[in-house]
N, C-alpha and C positions, 0 to 999 in steps of 0.2 A: 429442586425443580430448576430446570434451565431457564434463565431469563430470556426474553425475546425482544429483539429490536423493534418488533411491531408495537410493543408497549409504549404508550405516550408517557413521556418523562414529565415530572413535576418541575417547577421553576428551580428549586434547589438542585435537583439532579442535573438539569440542563446547565446551570451555572458551574457545577463541578466538571461537566464535560467540556464546557467552554474553556475553563482554566486548564484542564488536561491538554486540550488542543492548542491553547496558546503556548504552553510550556514546550510542547513538541515542536511547534513552528519555530520558536526561538532556538531550540537545541538543534534543529535541522540546519539553520544558518551556521551555527558554531561548528557543526559536523562538516558541512560543505567547505568551510574555510580551512579545515584541517586536512582535506584530501589533496595529496600531491604525490608524485612519484617518490618512492622510498619509504612512505609511511606503511605500517602494517595494519591489518584490519583489527588486530587486538588493541592497538593504540587508538583506533577510531572508536572501538567499543568503549574504551575508558573515557574518551572525550565526551561521548553522549551521556553515559551514566553519570559522570561528575556534574554535567550541566543540569540534568533534570533533578538530581538530588539537591543541588544547590538551590533550585527553585521550589523545593518542597514536594516533589513527586517521586514515585518509585517506578522501576521498570515494569512494563507489561509482560515482556517476554521471558525474563530471567526465571528459570525453573518451570515455566508453563509447559505442560506435557513432558517435562524433563529437559527442555531446551537449556543449554549450558551458558548462554551469554545474554547480554542486554539488547543487542541489535542483530539483525541478519545481514550478512555481507556476501553478495553473490557476484561473481565475475563472468562476463562474456556469455558463454553458453549456459551458465547457471541462472536459473529463473528466480528462485526464491529459497529461503531457509538455509543459506550458506552460513557456516559457523565461523566467527572471527578467530584468527590464528596468527601465527608469525608470518603468514604469506604477505609479501610486499606488493603494494600497488605499483603498477608500471604504466608508463606512457603508452597510450594505445588501447588501454583497457576500457571496457564499459563496466562500471561498478554500480550495482543496484543495492540500495540500503533500505531496509524495512525496520521501522522504529515505532515504539509505543511508550506511553506513560499512564500512570494511574494517579488520580487525585480523589481523595475521599471515597475510594471504592469504585470510581468510574474511569473507564478507559478511553484513550484516543489512540489511533493507529494511522500510520502514514508511511509512504514509500516514495522513493525517487531514484532515478538513474542519471548518471552523468558520464561524459567521456573524460578520461584523464589525459592531459597533455595533448599530443597530436592524434586525432582520430580521423577516420575516413568519412567521406560524404555519406556512404551507405550507413555507417554507424550513427552519424548525426541525424539522418532522416528517420531511422528507427526510433531513436530517443524522442525526437520531436513528435513523431506520429503517436507514440504511446502517451505522451503528455496530452496531446490534443484529443485523443480518444477518451481520456479521463474527463476532459472538459465537456466533451459531447455527452457523456453519461450524466455528469452533474447537471447539465442543462435540462435534463428530463426528470430530475429529482424534485418534483413539486407536488403539492397536495392535489389529490384527484387523479394523478397518474398512477400507474402500476409499476411494479418492479421490472416487468418485461419491457417497459418503455426505456428504462435505463439500459438494459441489456441490448435491446435492438439498436439504440443510438451508438453504442460502442462498436457493435458489429458493422453497422452501416458505414461508419467512418473508416474502420481498419481494413475490412476485407477487400474493398475495391483497390486499396493500395498494395495488395498482395501479401499481407502479413498473416502469419498463423496466429490465431487467437487461442491462448491456453484455455482449455475447457475443464481440466481436472481440479483447478484451483480457482476460487471465485471470491467475490466480495461477500459481505455479510452484515447482519445486524451487529450492533455494538452498544455497550452500556455497562452494566455491572460485570458482565463477562466480556472478554475480548471478542470471542466468536459466539454470536447469537443468531437465532433465526430472524429474518429470512435469509437464505442464500441469495446473492446478487450476481448471477452469471454475467459474463461479458459477451454473450450471444443469446438470442432468443427472439420472441415474437412480441411486438408492441401490443399493449392492451391486455396482456396475460399477467398472472401472478398477483401477490398481495397488493391491496390498495395502499397508496402512500398517503399518510395523514399528518397533519401538523403536529410536531413534537416527536416524531420518529427520528431515530439516529441510525445511520448506515455508514459502512466503510465500502467505498467503491474502488476497485483496484484492477484495471486492465493490465495484462501481461501479454506482450506481443513478441513474436519470434520472426526472424528472417526466413525460416523454413517451416517445417511441420508444426502443427499445434500439439503434437504428441510429446509426452514427457517421460522421464525415467528418474529414479531415485538412486543416489550414489550409495556406496558401501557404508558411509557414516550414518545412514538411516534418516538423514535430514535434508541434505542438499538436493534440490530438484533441478534437473538439467533438461535441455531439449534433446529429444530422442535422436535427432540427426546431427547434433553438435553445432547447430546454427546459433547465431547470436540472439540474445533476448534483452528486453527492457521492461521495466515495471514502475508504474506510478500508482499512488493511492492517497486518498484523503478521507477523513472522517467528516461527514456532513450531517446537518440537521434539517429536516423538512420544516419550512415555515410557510406562512400564507403568501409570501412573495417569492417562493422558490427555495433553493438550497442555500443554507448558510454553511460555508466551508470553515470548519473549526480548526483545521491543521495547516492553514495557509499562512506563510509569514506576513 
């Protein structure tokens, strides 16, 4: 039976998720420090895997649904699920990294985008807006609200700025499985969807494009790109619903 993010976690389970989130947050800093023009995404994959294993965790993504690497590395028009390779990071790139770790059977999931070297103002604004849209969604992740309140908050922030909000790929419940119910879209109607209760855990992950919200999948069967070739950015955090709002588990 598929586990569900709607399920309230026990104290032991939440402690495991907190530890998985802490490890990911530390490893994200290590990964960020390694990103510079000239490094390959395969090298970045090795940096992240070595760091989480050093801390006693194992990769969430490696082998999941057949995925061949520890992290996802997506460039520019690539939205998500890019496969690490010998591709070299260059100045002017937007690089989006999606990462995860497992501790005692419980997952954490996080993503971030950054500009490498010299980037344009348009690129910077896209990255900043995606980060801020995640914060807007997290701000509505509180007991008594509904999933639709998260979705509507992301949409209300991003759409007036003119960005395309990816619709085919969404946030999700998380726990014993990386991807659990409920889905957490980045668009929707406030007051709709499952009720948020204390002890629930979710991964919220807006993906914004400079152009259309529509997507396509590359020949490798994994890498998702914007249908019109426009630039994209992606941010994600694993959060827990508490009586005081959202506790962000994967923030440094």
